[in-house]
N, C-alpha and C positions, 0 to 999 in steps of 0.2 A: 540320602547316602553321605556318609562322613568323608571327609577329604583324607587322603593318605598322610601319615605323619612324614613331615620333611625331616630327613636325617643328614648328619654330617658324617663323612667317612674319615676314620682315624687310622693312623699307622704309628707303630712304636719303632724308634731308633734306640736300640739298647734293651736288653731283656735281663737285666741284673736284678738285684734284690727288691727294688722299688717297682718293678714292672707288674708284679702281682697287684699292687695296690690300684694302679692305673686300670688294669684289666677288670678287676672287681668293681670299680667305680662306673666304668662304662657299661658293664653288664646290666646294670639297674637304671641306665638312662635311656629312655624310649628313643631319644633324638641322636643317639650316638651308636655308630656301628664300627667296630674294630675290623679292619679288612686285611691287614697284613703286619708282619713284624719282622724285625731284622737285628742281628748282632754279629760282630766279627768273630765271636765265639760260636760257631754254627750250631753246636749242641744246644745252647740256650735258646736260640730262635727256633730250633727244631722242636724242643720241649713244648713251647707254647703254641707253635703253629699247629702240631699235631693234637695237642689238647684241645684247641679251640676249633680245629677244622679249618684253618685259614692258610694262605700261602705265607711262607717264611723265607728269609734270605740272609746271607752272610754279608751283604754289602747293601747299604740304603740307597746307593744309586741305582743299583739293579731294581730294587723294590719301587722306587719312585718312577724309574722308567717304564716299568711294567704296569703300573697302576696310575694312570693320568687322573683318574677320578677321585683320588685322595684329597680331602679338603685340609686336614690338620695332622701335623707330624708332632708327636710327643717325643722330645729329646730326653732320654734317661740314661745317657752316657756318663762316664767320669766328668767331674765338674771342669777339669782342665781342658776337655774337649768340647764343651757347650759352645763357646764362641765359634770354633772352626766349623761345627756342624751346623749351627743356626745360620750364620752368614752364607755358607754353601747352599743350604736348602732355600733360603730366601731368594738368593741371586739367581740359581739355576732353575728352581722349580716353582717358585712363587707360591709357597704354601703357607698357611697360617701355622704358627709354632707355639706349642706349650712346652715349656723348659722346666725341668726340675730346678730347684734352687741349689747354688746361687746361679744367677744369669750368666756370670763368667767369674773367673779369677782375677782378671786385671781389669781396671776401670776403663782403660782405653779400649779394651775388647768389648766391654759392655756398650760403649759408645758406638763402636763399629756395627754391633748387632742392631742397635736402635736405628742407625742410618741405613743399613741394608734393608731392614724390613720396611722402613718408611718409603724408600725408593722403589721397593717391589710392590708397595700397597697392600701388605699383609700385616696382620696382628702378631705381636709377640707378646705371649702371656708367661709370666714368672710364676711357678707353683708355690704360692705362699698360703697354704690351705688352712693354717691355723687361725687366719683372719675369719674364717667362716665357722669356727666352733661356736655353738650356741652361746656359751658363756662369754666369749670374747665379743660377739655381736652385740650382746646386751650391755657389756661394759662400754663399748664404742658409742652406743646410743645414749647412755648416761652422760658421757663426755660431750657429745654433741649438744645435748640438752643443757649443758652448763651446770649440772648438778654438783659437780666438784668444787666450783668456783676456781680460786687460784690452784694451780697444780703445784704441789711441794716436791713430790718425789714419786719416781716410777722404778720399779725393780723387776728384773727377769732373772730367773734361776734355771738352770739346765743341769741337773744332777742324775746323769744316766751312767750306766755300765756298758762299756765295750771292752771286750777281752782282746788280748794279743791275737788270738785266733781270728777275731773279726778283721784286724788290720792285715793280717797275713793272708787272708783269703783272696784278696786282689793286690797285685804289686803297686798299683796306683794309690791305694789307700794310705793316709798318714804321710803323704809327700807334699812338699811345697809346690811343685810343678803341676800336680794333677788334683790335689784334694783340699789342702789346708787342714788345720786341726778342729778342735771341738767348737772354736768360735765360728769357723767358716761352714763347717759341715752341720753339726748337730744344732748349734745355737743360732743359725742364720734366721730361722724362723721366728725366734723370740727376739732377736735384735731388730728384725722387721716390725714385730708388734710394738716395740718401744718407740721406733721412729714414727710409725703410723698413729699411735696413741698420743705422743708427746710432741711431735713436730720436728722441726729442724734442729739438729745437733750442731753446736758451735764449737765446742772443744772436748777432748778426752784425755784422761791419763790412765794408763793400764799397765798390768804386769801379766806375763804368762809363765808357764812352767811345764816341764814334762816329768811327772813324778813316778808313774807307774808302768808306762808303756814303752816299748822300744820302737820309736817312731821319730821321723824328723821334726814333726811339728809339736805343738803344745797339746797335752791332754787336760790342762787346766788354765784357766784365764779369768782375770777379774778387771773391771774397768768402771771409772767414774766418769760420767758424761754430763756436760752441762748443755742445756737446750736454749733456744732463742727466746723462750717465753720465761726464762729464768729458772725453770725447774731443774732438778738434778735427776740423773738416771744411774742405776747400778746394774751392771751386767755381770752375773757369775755363772760360769760354765765349766763342766768337767765330764770326761768320759771315764774318769777314775773312781767313780762311786762303787763301792763293794758292799755286799755281793751282787746287788741287783739294782736296776732303775729305781730312783727314788721320786724325782719330781720333775716336772717342767711347768713353770709358774710365771705369773705376772701380777704385780700389784700396783695400784695407783692410790696415792694419799693426796688429797686436797684439803682446802680450809673448810670445805663443807661436807666431806664424805671420804670414806675409804672402801675400797674394793680389793679382794684378793682371790685370784683364780689359781687353783693348785691342781692336784692330780698329777699323773706323769706325762699327760698330753695337753695341758692347759684346758682342762675339761670340766672342772669341779669348782664352783663357786663356794669359797670358804667363808669369806666375809662380804657382807653387802649392807653397809651402814651409811645413812645420810641424815643430815640434820632435818630436811624437809621429808620425813617418812611419808610414803604414799601407800595406799591400801594395796596396791599391786606389789610391793616390795616384800610382803609376807610370803608370796608364793615364788619369789625369783629363784631361790635356791632349788626348790623342788622342780620348777618348770625348765630351767635352763642347764641343769647338770647332765652330763653324759657318762657313759661307761665304755669307752672304746676298748678293743682287745688289745691294743698295742700303742706305741708312742706316735704312730702316724695318724691315730685318731679317725675322725669321720670326714674330714674337710675336703679330701679329694673329689669325692661325688659332687659336693655342693659347688666346689670351684669349677669343675668341668661343666656343670650345669650353667654357671654364669658364663663360660666361654661360649657355649653353644648360643646362649640368649644374645650375647654380644654380636656374634657373627650372623646369625639368622634374622635377628630382630632389631639390630642396631643399638642394643642396650649398653650401658656404661661398661667400659673395659675393666675387668676385675683388678688385676695387678700387671701393668705393662712394663716395658723395659725402663722407662724413666722411674717409675715408682720402685722397681726392683734394684735399681742403681743405688738408691738412697742408703739402703742398709749396707750395701756392698761397700760404699764409701766410708761408712762408720766402721766397718769391719777392717778396712785398710788402715784407718786412722788408729784403731786399737793396736794393730800390729806395729805401726810405726812408732807409737808411744812406747810399746813394750821394747822395741829395739834401740830406741835412743835413750829411754829413761826420762823423756821430756813430755810435757803437755803438748798436744798437737792441736792447732786450730784448723777448723773445718770451714770452707773447703781448702784442700792442700794438694800438693804434688807429692806422690810417694817417693822417697829416696832410700830409705833403708827396709821398708816393708818387703818381705820375701814371697808373698803370696802370689802364685803364678809363675814362680821363677823368675821374677823381675830382678835384674841386675842393674843397680843404679850407680855402681862405682865406675 
């Protein structure tokens, strides 16, 4: 007689746009069970609760008080609330946390989350699902094997379309206090890829602009990053692409090879060239390309599977708070450079960066 499948019980805090992706991902994971949802906009929670036949709440404290058996809480609230909710849930309820990107808007808030979760003895996972795209995984493997030799240049591009209606749909969108601009919201995944692939950034020079949208923050940004290993990185991001999404891409150029991953969700290998060509290289493009339905890709399910494996089987933590903080610091440095017009050395103390509503004056 086979043993029953061990499951983790999940709950959602926040039922906005991204909730559907988490729900779909868990639906196909045998060891995940979504048992409750909450949102301060009661109608959103009610929609998913009734659709899924599970309890729904307008207050996550009510939800977590009523369901002591919840193992993992997925925080899907506006970015500016991530820290408040994560710290509260870790301290009061001692639940493992999966948090949508970015982990927080302020660096000191990210540090407080890391501290609170460590003291509570729970994991804090930052949802950086693009690392789990098949094409990206294959690229990371080639890097780890040393196939590129000396790294010359890494580039990420986010050329997406977000309308004024998108930003007007929720009052927190496009604000410094709660959201950040295209670099923080849309491009945080890609900046994470750049730091994951190229290592420690040591300085950055950047410019930002608001060209088409009526928002507080930038709709367009560009940065040049220098890494500790001597490689250069380029970040290009915009939500002012028209009329529709164009690409979300990453490319790595080294002395012995070049790889470019494009598509609109870092999902299609466009170029795979190495001096030491292997037989397996002939099939890489066919085997590792994917066609996701939207920019969210397929990574949520793979990421949550890693979360489950970590909690139940003690396997490696996918992306924890410390790892998630790395790209957040680079984003802060980009904004600092854009505000001051100067090159910013990393690590640094933010003085002019407005992300998270920080007032340094």
